Structure formats: C-alpha cells, structure tokens
C-alpha positions, 0 to 999 in steps of 0.5 A: 594267550592272555600276558598279564602284567604283575606287579608285585613291587607295587603289591608288597608297597602297599602293604604299608599303607598307613591308610590300609586295616589288618584285614586288607593287609592280610588279603593282599599278602594272600593274593600275593602267595597265591599268585607267587605259586600260581606264577611257578605252577605256571612256568612248570608247567609250561616248561613240561609243555614244551618238553612234551611237545618237542619231544614226540614224532614230527611229520616230515613236510614234505609228508605233510604236504602229502597228506594235506593236497 
C-alpha cells in the first residue's frame, strides 16, 4: 500500500509567502481542497471495504486447509 504523507499545515503556511503570485496561491488552495476531499473519500472507501469484507461468509480454517490439500 502506498503511504503518502501530506503536511497540510506546511502548505497552508506557504500561502502566506510574499514571493508567491496570486495564481500560485490559488493553485495551492485548490490542491489543498482537492487533497482534503480525496482524503475524506479514501476514509469512506476504507470503512466501506472493511464493512463489506467483514460481513461476508468466512470459510473455516479446517475447511480451507482441506480444500488446499
């Protein structure tokens, strides 16, 4: 699994950098918003996947071992 660290505070602080143009600030704000939406969607998908995979019927260990022999 890919673990991407995202330090949102670092990028929010970058917005106050006087050397950035207004266009660059707007782009950073849009990226921060998109990252927040993707993070929320990722959490929802993980929760759904866990719920679906845990509610399905499970094969007993003995049955699985017998089938694989």
